[in-house]
C-alpha positions as CSV (number, residue, x, y, z in Angstrom):
1,M,42.3,-1.1,0.0
2,S,42.4,-0.3,-3.7
3,G,41.7,-3.0,-6.2
4,T,45.5,-3.4,-6.7
5,T,46.3,-4.0,-3.1
6,P,47.7,-7.5,-2.6
7,V,45.6,-9.4,-0.2
8,R,47.3,-11.2,2.7
9,A,44.5,-12.9,4.6
10,A,44.5,-14.4,8.1
11,V,41.6,-16.8,8.8
12,L,40.9,-17.4,12.5
13,G,39.3,-20.9,12.9
14,S,40.2,-24.2,11.3
15,G,36.8,-25.8,11.4
16,S,34.7,-26.6,8.3
17,W,33.6,-23.0,7.5
18,G,37.0,-21.4,8.4
19,T,38.9,-23.9,6.3
20,T,36.4,-23.6,3.4
21,F,36.6,-19.8,3.4
22,A,40.4,-20.0,3.5
23,M,40.2,-22.2,0.4
24,V,37.8,-19.6,-1.3
25,L,40.3,-16.9,-0.6
26,A,43.3,-18.9,-1.9
27,D,41.4,-19.9,-5.0
28,A,40.7,-16.2,-5.6
29,G,44.5,-15.5,-5.5
30,C,45.0,-14.3,-1.9
31,E,47.9,-15.3,0.2
32,V,46.2,-17.1,3.1
33,R,47.3,-18.1,6.6
34,L,45.0,-20.1,8.8
35,W,45.0,-20.1,12.6
36,G,43.6,-22.9,14.8
37,R,44.1,-24.5,18.1
38,D,44.9,-28.1,16.9
39,E,48.5,-28.7,15.9
40,T,47.6,-31.9,14.1
41,V,45.0,-30.2,12.0
42,A,47.3,-27.3,11.2
43,H,50.1,-29.7,10.1
44,E,47.7,-31.6,7.9
45,I,46.3,-28.5,6.2
46,T,49.8,-27.2,5.5
47,H,51.6,-30.3,4.4
48,E,48.9,-32.7,3.1
49,R,46.4,-30.0,1.9
50,T,43.5,-31.7,3.6
51,N,41.4,-31.3,6.7
52,A,39.9,-34.8,7.0
53,R,38.1,-34.1,10.2
54,Y,36.0,-31.2,8.9
55,L,36.2,-31.5,5.1
56,P,36.6,-35.2,4.3
57,G,37.7,-35.9,0.7
58,V,38.5,-32.2,-0.1
59,E,41.8,-31.2,-1.6
60,L,42.8,-27.8,-0.5
61,P,44.9,-25.2,-2.3
62,P,48.2,-24.1,-0.7
63,I,47.4,-22.7,2.7
64,V,49.8,-22.2,5.6
65,A,48.1,-23.2,8.8
66,T,49.5,-22.5,12.3
67,T,48.6,-22.6,16.0
68,D,50.7,-19.4,16.5
69,A,48.4,-16.3,16.2
70,A,51.2,-13.9,15.8
71,T,52.5,-15.8,12.7
72,A,49.0,-16.0,11.2
73,L,48.2,-12.3,11.7
74,A,51.5,-10.7,10.8
75,G,51.1,-8.4,7.9
76,A,47.5,-9.5,7.2
77,N,45.3,-6.7,5.7
78,L,42.3,-9.0,5.8
79,V,41.4,-10.8,9.0
80,V,38.5,-13.4,8.8
81,V,36.9,-14.5,12.1
82,A,35.4,-18.0,11.9
83,V,35.2,-19.1,15.6
84,P,32.0,-20.1,17.5
85,S,30.1,-17.0,18.2
86,Q,29.9,-17.5,22.0
87,V,33.7,-17.7,22.4
88,A,34.4,-14.8,20.0
89,R,34.9,-12.2,22.6
90,A,37.4,-14.1,24.7
91,T,39.3,-15.4,21.6
92,L,39.6,-12.0,20.0
93,A,40.7,-10.3,23.2
94,R,43.7,-12.7,23.3
95,L,44.5,-12.1,19.6
96,R,44.0,-8.3,19.5
97,P,47.6,-7.4,20.0
98,H,48.5,-9.2,16.8
99,V,45.9,-7.7,14.5
100,E,47.4,-5.1,12.1
101,P,46.1,-1.6,12.8
102,D,44.5,-1.0,9.4
103,A,43.2,-4.5,8.7
104,V,39.7,-5.1,7.5
105,V,38.0,-7.7,9.7
106,V,35.4,-10.1,8.4
107,S,32.8,-11.9,10.4
108,L,31.8,-15.4,9.2
109,M,30.0,-16.0,12.5
110,K,26.3,-16.4,12.7
111,G,25.0,-15.7,16.2
112,V,24.0,-13.2,18.8
113,E,26.1,-13.0,21.9
114,L,24.5,-14.2,25.1
115,S,24.4,-11.7,28.0
116,T,24.9,-8.7,25.7
117,D,22.6,-9.5,22.8
118,E,25.2,-8.0,20.5
119,R,25.6,-9.0,16.9
120,M,29.0,-10.4,16.0
121,S,30.2,-7.3,14.1
122,Q,29.5,-5.3,17.2
123,V,31.5,-7.7,19.3
124,I,34.4,-7.5,16.8
125,A,34.5,-3.7,16.7
126,E,34.2,-3.5,20.5
127,V,36.9,-6.1,21.4
128,L,39.4,-5.1,18.7
129,E,38.7,-1.4,19.3
130,I,38.2,-0.6,15.6
131,P,35.6,1.5,13.8
132,E,32.5,-0.2,12.3
133,Q,33.7,0.9,8.9
134,R,36.5,-1.7,9.1
135,V,34.1,-4.6,10.0
136,V,32.5,-6.6,7.1
137,V,30.0,-9.5,7.3
138,V,29.8,-12.5,5.0
139,S,26.6,-14.5,5.1
140,G,24.2,-16.3,2.8
141,P,23.5,-19.9,1.7
142,N,27.0,-21.0,2.8
143,L,27.0,-24.8,3.4
144,A,30.7,-25.5,3.8
145,L,30.9,-28.9,2.3
146,E,29.2,-27.8,-1.0
147,I,31.5,-24.8,-1.3
148,A,34.5,-26.9,-0.5
149,A,33.4,-29.2,-3.4
150,R,33.6,-26.0,-5.5
151,Q,29.9,-26.1,-6.3
152,P,28.6,-22.7,-7.6
153,T,27.1,-20.5,-4.9
154,A,26.5,-16.8,-4.2
155,T,26.9,-15.0,-0.9
156,V,26.3,-11.5,0.6
157,V,29.2,-9.3,1.7
158,A,27.8,-6.5,3.9
159,G,29.4,-3.4,5.4
160,V,28.8,0.2,6.1
161,D,31.9,1.3,4.2
162,D,31.7,0.7,0.5
163,E,35.5,0.6,0.0
164,A,36.0,-2.0,2.7
165,T,33.0,-4.1,1.5
166,R,34.3,-4.0,-2.1
167,F,37.8,-5.0,-0.9
168,V,36.4,-8.1,0.8
169,A,34.1,-9.0,-2.2
170,D,37.0,-8.8,-4.6
171,A,39.2,-10.9,-2.3
172,C,36.7,-13.8,-2.2
173,S,35.4,-13.7,-5.7
174,N,36.3,-16.7,-7.8
175,A,34.9,-19.1,-10.4
176,Y,32.5,-20.8,-8.1
177,F,32.0,-18.2,-5.3
178,R,30.0,-15.0,-6.3
179,P,29.6,-12.2,-3.7
180,Y,26.9,-9.6,-3.8
181,T,27.5,-6.5,-1.7
182,N,24.9,-5.0,0.7
183,R,25.0,-2.1,3.2
184,D,22.4,-3.7,5.6
185,V,24.7,-5.2,8.2
186,I,21.9,-5.5,10.7
187,G,19.6,-7.4,8.5
188,V,22.3,-9.7,7.1
189,E,23.7,-10.6,10.5
190,L,20.2,-11.1,12.0
191,C,19.3,-13.5,9.2
192,G,22.5,-15.5,9.7
193,A,21.8,-15.9,13.4
194,A,18.0,-16.4,13.4
195,K,17.9,-18.9,10.5
196,N,19.8,-21.4,12.6
197,V,17.0,-21.3,15.2
198,I,14.3,-21.9,12.5
199,A,16.5,-24.8,11.1
200,L,16.4,-26.4,14.6
201,A,12.6,-26.2,14.6
202,V,12.4,-27.7,11.1
203,G,14.7,-30.5,12.2
204,M,12.6,-31.2,15.3
205,A,9.5,-31.4,13.1
206,Q,11.0,-33.8,10.7
207,G,12.4,-35.8,13.5
208,R,8.9,-36.3,14.7
209,G,7.9,-37.5,11.3
210,F,6.1,-34.4,10.0
211,G,6.3,-33.8,6.3
212,Y,6.8,-31.1,3.7
213,N,3.6,-29.1,4.6
214,T,5.0,-28.7,8.1
215,T,8.5,-27.9,6.8
216,A,7.1,-25.2,4.5
217,T,5.0,-23.7,7.2
218,V,7.9,-23.4,9.7
219,I,10.2,-22.0,7.1
220,T,7.7,-19.4,5.9
221,R,6.5,-18.3,9.3
222,G,10.1,-18.4,10.5
223,L,11.0,-15.8,7.9
224,V,8.1,-13.7,9.1
225,E,9.6,-13.8,12.6
226,I,13.1,-12.9,11.4
227,T,11.7,-10.1,9.3
228,R,9.6,-8.7,12.1
229,L,12.7,-8.5,14.4
230,G,14.9,-7.1,11.7
231,L,12.5,-4.3,11.0
232,A,12.3,-3.5,14.7
233,L,16.1,-3.2,14.7
234,G,16.2,-0.9,11.6
235,A,17.1,-3.5,8.9
236,D,16.1,-3.2,5.2
237,V,13.0,-5.3,4.4
238,E,14.6,-6.3,1.0
239,T,17.4,-8.2,2.8
240,F,14.9,-10.8,4.1
241,S,13.8,-11.9,0.6
242,G,17.4,-12.1,-0.7
243,L,20.4,-14.5,-0.4
244,A,21.1,-13.7,3.3
245,G,17.4,-14.1,4.2
246,M,15.3,-16.6,2.3
247,G,18.3,-18.0,0.5
248,D,20.2,-19.0,3.6
249,L,17.0,-20.0,5.5
250,V,16.0,-22.5,2.8
251,A,19.5,-24.0,2.6
252,T,19.9,-24.3,6.3
253,C,16.4,-25.7,6.9
254,T,16.4,-28.3,4.2
255,S,20.0,-29.6,3.8
256,P,21.1,-32.7,5.8
257,Q,24.5,-31.0,5.9
258,S,23.1,-28.2,8.1
259,R,24.4,-28.8,11.6
260,N,21.4,-27.1,13.2
261,H,18.9,-29.0,11.1
262,R,20.6,-32.3,12.0
263,L,20.7,-31.5,15.7
264,G,17.1,-30.5,15.6
265,R,16.2,-33.8,14.0
266,Y,18.0,-35.8,16.7
267,V,16.0,-33.9,19.3
268,G,12.8,-34.6,17.4
269,E,13.7,-38.3,17.3
270,G,13.9,-38.3,21.1
271,M,17.6,-37.6,21.9
272,S,18.5,-35.4,24.9
273,L,20.2,-32.1,24.0
274,E,23.5,-33.4,25.3
275,D,23.3,-36.6,23.2
276,A,22.2,-34.6,20.1
277,V,25.1,-32.2,20.5
278,A,27.5,-35.2,20.7
279,A,25.9,-36.9,17.7
280,T,26.1,-33.7,15.6
281,G,29.9,-33.7,16.4
282,T,30.4,-30.0,15.7
283,T,29.1,-26.6,16.7
284,A,25.4,-25.9,16.0
285,E,25.2,-22.2,16.7
286,G,21.5,-22.1,17.1
287,V,21.5,-24.1,20.4
288,K,23.0,-21.1,22.3
289,S,21.9,-18.3,20.0
290,C,18.2,-19.2,20.2
291,R,18.2,-17.7,23.7
292,S,20.0,-14.5,22.8
293,V,17.8,-14.1,19.7
294,L,14.7,-14.5,21.9
295,E,16.1,-12.1,24.5
296,L,16.7,-9.5,21.7
297,A,13.1,-10.0,20.5
298,Q,11.7,-9.6,23.9
299,H,13.7,-6.5,24.6
300,H,12.2,-4.9,21.5
301,G,8.7,-6.2,22.1
302,V,8.7,-8.5,19.1
303,D,6.7,-11.8,19.1
304,M,8.8,-14.8,17.9
305,P,6.7,-17.9,18.8
306,I,8.8,-20.4,16.8
307,T,12.0,-19.1,18.4
308,A,10.4,-19.2,21.9
309,G,9.3,-22.8,21.2
310,V,12.8,-23.9,20.3
311,V,14.2,-22.3,23.5
312,A,11.5,-24.1,25.5
313,V,12.3,-27.5,24.0
314,L,16.1,-27.2,24.2
315,H,16.5,-25.4,27.5
316,E,13.3,-25.8,29.5
317,G,12.3,-29.4,28.8
318,L,9.2,-28.8,26.7
319,P,8.3,-31.9,24.5
320,V,8.5,-31.2,20.8
321,D,4.8,-32.3,20.3
322,E,3.7,-29.8,22.9
323,M,5.6,-27.0,21.1
324,A,3.8,-28.0,17.8
325,R,0.4,-28.0,19.5
326,G,1.2,-24.6,21.1
327,L,2.1,-23.0,17.8
328,L,-1.1,-24.3,16.1
329,A,-3.3,-23.2,19.0
330,R,-2.3,-19.6,18.6
331,P,-5.1,-17.1,17.8
332,Q,-6.0,-16.9,14.1
333,K,-4.6,-13.8,12.3
334,A,-4.2,-12.4,8.8
335,E,-1.0,-13.5,7.1
336,G,1.8,-11.0,7.0
337,V,4.8,-9.7,8.9
338,G,2.6,-7.9,11.3
339,A,0.7,-11.0,12.2
């Protein structure tokens, strides 16, 4: 894992973020193979250098895409996981025999696993039977379509092992993608999972016609919730005001490209959850992760009223207007993480 080690990367997942990150790696000089389930998408990426379904209008660099996991993973010293968080365990279990024994594994996933309340780095280490030192997390304001258009952005690369973290940061650093390293894996992962839930709440509010005051309130108080849980889990408070915290939260809560924001808006406009999922057309991680984030908070005795409200709307039939009234009717307190 020295700076002179050639990087052969395997990216697992050919959706918008997986394909975009494969592009980032290729533009940074890595040899990249992309694994996905759809033979048509794999053929298009390899031979036409496009992924019209997920990245319309984007020209990709040379990337070999395949539906054969053994081919994608053979010889890869960097393995990037970009599958939906709630299917990660089953997917990785099937692919484990093909992962090289010394590969560094990167999580692009932003979720907490239902039933176990584990963060994605924990799932990866457990299923692949590798030490946490070889698992690195990438998170931050990472709207795939903007990065695919090669617009300048920064991200956070977090890991407990400095050498592995630097290896990943060097592998994805290019003219438009700037990584910053961080040792706070807990905080970075929690921000990535919980900000999707807050984006759902913002989308719901905007779908009901509420304006920027409401949006700013939900984002700000949402950050308080996330920070409160993070501190209970042992995260570094500085993470929450940085790229992985406030940076990603603002991008996800305000961009129409955000899947969670868009789905929340559909629900706020009156769609059922089923119809909103269909209209969004791709995975909005917060729909499922909101329950696991809330379970994690309850397990640690942390109050997360916005998260609880999102769970109640999406999974318990609470009307959005009642959620809003309930939040405003809470007892008055001093502002701060402890409030």
